[in-house]
C-alpha positions in Angstrom: 15.3 23.6 -9.5 13.2 26.6 -8.8 12.2 27.9 -4.9 9.4 25.5 -4.7 11.0 22.7 -5.9 13.8 22.9 -3.6 10.9 23.7 -0.5 9.3 20.6 -2.0 12.9 18.6 -1.8 14.2 20.3 1.8 10.7 18.8 3.1 11.0 15.0 1.7 14.9 15.2 2.5 13.3 16.0 6.3 11.0 13.6 6.5 12.9 10.6 5.0 15.8 11.6 7.3 13.2 10.6 10.3 11.5 8.1 9.0 14.3 6.3 6.7 12.9 4.8 3.5 9.1 3.6 3.8 9.9 0.2 1.2 6.3 0.9 -0.4 4.5 -1.1 -1.6 4.3 -3.5 0.9 3.8 -7.0 -0.5 3.9 -10.3 0.5 7.2 -12.0 0.1 4.6 -15.4 -0.2 3.7 -14.1 -3.4 5.7 -14.5 -6.8 6.8 -11.3 -8.7 3.5 -11.5 -11.1 1.6 -12.2 -8.1 2.7 -8.9 -6.4 1.6 -6.7 -9.2 -1.7 -8.3 -8.6 -2.2 -8.1 -5.0 -0.9 -4.1 -5.3 -3.4 -3.5 -7.3 -6.0 -5.1 -5.5 -4.3 -3.1 -2.2 -5.1 0.0 -3.4 -8.5 -0.6 -4.0 -9.1 -1.9 -0.7 -7.4 1.2 1.3 -10.4 3.2 -0.2 -11.4 4.6 3.4 -9.6 2.6 5.9 -6.0 1.7 7.3 -3.3 0.0 6.2 -3.4 -2.4 8.7 -6.8 -3.3 8.0 -5.8 -3.9 4.3 -2.9 -6.2 5.2 -5.6 -8.5 7.2 -8.1 -8.4 4.3 -5.2 -9.2 1.8 -3.7 -12.3 4.2 -7.1 -13.6 3.9 -6.9 -13.9 0.2 -3.4 -15.1 0.2 -4.4 -17.9 2.3 -7.2 -18.9 0.3 -5.4 -19.4 -2.7 -7.6 -16.8 -4.2 -4.7 -14.2 -5.2 -5.0 -14.9 -8.6 -6.5 -13.0 -11.5 -8.3 -16.6 -12.6 -9.9 -17.0 -9.4 -11.3 -13.9 -8.4 -12.8 -13.8 -11.6 -14.6 -17.2 -10.9 -15.3 -16.0 -6.8 -18.7 -14.6 -6.5 -19.1 -11.0 -5.6 -20.4 -12.8 -2.0 -17.8 -14.7 -1.5 -15.1 -12.3 -2.2 -16.9 -9.7 0.1 -16.3 -12.0 3.1 -12.9 -12.5 2.5 -12.3 -9.2 2.7 -14.6 -8.4 5.3 -11.5 -6.5 8.0 -10.8 -3.5 5.3 -14.3 -2.6 6.1 -17.2 -1.6 3.1 -16.5 -4.9 2.2 -19.5 -5.0 -0.4 -18.5 -2.3 -2.2 -15.4 -3.0 -2.6 -15.9 -6.8 -3.5 -17.3 -4.8 -6.4 -14.9 -3.0 -7.3 -12.6 -5.8 -7.3 -14.8 -7.7 -9.6 -14.9 -5.0 -11.8 -11.3 -4.5 -11.9 -10.4 -8.3 -12.2 -13.3 -8.3 -15.0 -11.5 -5.9 -17.1 -8.1 -8.0 -17.1 -9.7 -10.8 -18.0 -11.6 -10.0 -20.5 -9.1 -7.3 -22.6 -6.0 -8.9 -21.5 -6.8 -12.6 -21.0 -6.5 -12.5 -17.5 -2.4 -11.4 -17.3 -2.2 -8.3 -15.3 1.1 -7.5 -16.7 -0.1 -7.3 -19.7 -2.1 -4.2 -18.8 0.5 -2.4 -16.7 2.8 -2.6 -19.7 0.8 0.0 -21.4 2.1 3.7 -21.2 1.9 5.7 -18.0 -1.1 8.3 -19.7 -3.3 5.6 -21.8 -3.0 3.1 -18.2 -4.4 6.0 -16.4 -7.2 6.7 -18.9 -7.9 3.1 -19.0 -8.0 2.7 -15.5 -10.2 5.4 -14.7 -12.7 4.1 -17.1 -13.3 1.7 -14.9 -16.2 1.1 -12.1 -14.9 2.3 -8.8 -11.2 3.0 -9.7 -10.8 6.9 -9.0 -7.3 8.7 -9.4 -5.7 8.2 -6.1 -6.1 4.1 -6.8 -5.1 4.9 -10.5 -2.5 6.4 -9.3 -1.3 4.4 -6.6 -1.7 0.9 -9.5 0.6 2.8 -11.9 3.3 3.9 -9.7 3.8 1.1 -7.5 2.5 -1.9 -9.4 3.8 -1.0 -12.9 6.7 1.1 -12.1 5.3 4.1 -14.0 6.1 8.0 -13.2 2.9 9.4 -11.5 2.5 10.8 -8.3 0.1 9.6 -5.6 -2.2 12.4 -3.9 -4.3 11.3 -0.9 -5.9 13.1 2.1 -2.0 13.1 4.3 -0.4 15.0 1.4 -3.3 17.5 1.0 -3.6 18.4 4.7 0.0 19.0 5.0 1.0 20.9 2.0 -2.3 22.8 3.4 -0.9 23.3 6.6 2.8 24.3 5.3 0.8 27.3 2.8 1.8 25.6 -0.6 -1.6 25.0 -1.3 -4.9 26.8 -1.0 -8.3 25.4 0.2 -9.7 24.9 -3.5 -6.5 22.9 -4.7 -8.2 19.8 -6.2 -6.4 16.4 -6.9 -5.0 17.1 -10.2 -3.6 20.4 -9.0 -1.5 18.7 -6.4 -0.6 16.4 -8.5 0.6 18.8 -11.2 2.5 20.6 -8.2 4.7 17.8 -7.7 5.1 16.9 -11.0 5.9 20.2 -12.2 8.8 20.8 -9.0 10.0 17.3 -8.1 12.5 15.0 -10.9 10.5 12.6 -12.4 11.8 9.8 -10.7 9.8 6.3 -9.8 11.9 5.9 -6.7 11.6 9.2 -5.3 7.7 9.6 -6.3 7.0 6.0 -4.6 9.2 6.9 -1.1 7.9 10.4 -1.6 4.3 9.6 -1.3 4.6 7.5 1.4 6.9 10.0 3.6 3.6 12.0 3.9 1.6 9.1 4.6 3.9 8.6 7.8 4.2 12.5 8.3 0.1 12.3 8.2 -0.4 9.3 10.9 2.2 10.2 13.4 1.8 14.1 13.3 0.0 15.8 10.8 -3.6 14.4 12.4 -6.8 16.3 11.7 -5.5 17.7 15.3 -1.6 18.8 14.5 0.8 17.2 17.1 3.9 19.8 16.0 6.1 18.5 18.3 8.7 16.0 17.3 7.2 16.2 13.6 10.4 16.8 11.0 8.3 19.5 9.1 8.1 21.4 12.1 11.1 23.9 11.0 9.1 24.7 8.3 6.7 27.6 8.1 3.4 26.4 8.8 -0.1 26.8 10.7 -1.3 23.6 12.1 -5.1 24.8 12.2 -5.6 24.6 8.5 -7.9 22.5 7.4 
């Protein structure tokens, strides 16, 4: 492993030592395994531009209403779905995005989401990115957490922390950051799973828009808390 890889793994070890295994993706124990995969995919769409607590409320409303199935979501009017997912914010836009995804699963895979998720990571990513409303972070979340395939998920927390620690420059885009991890961190699903969750924990508690470095598990690594 090269020096950058050693640094990235040391940072992961420091975060995991503080926060423990994050056990992502959080999914409802009330659902059978197949529907938990659907819940992860729907949750990945709902979490766009909002916090997880609001997504949990929206998902709970869907589950409580008996709506967490491809068949039920496909039959539901967009307006009805929007009302159920209202806690997640941007509910009209997100309802349309969920409907696009569900229609794809229904039409291409007979409503069997496991058939979609069995595809190899590369073709699956390309297919997901072709669905209206699914961007790179959402697609990678579905691939890693629902399909159990090795792909690194990049979000705003990750980018901010890496920028402040001088591991990327301001021009680094999603694919460049994803490539950095996939080139220097061992390709293991369990590692990528928890590593992304550790960045989220650091971002929520310490590496916020205004940095709170005191007590951060990464405070011992060279950093500039003012970097954007």
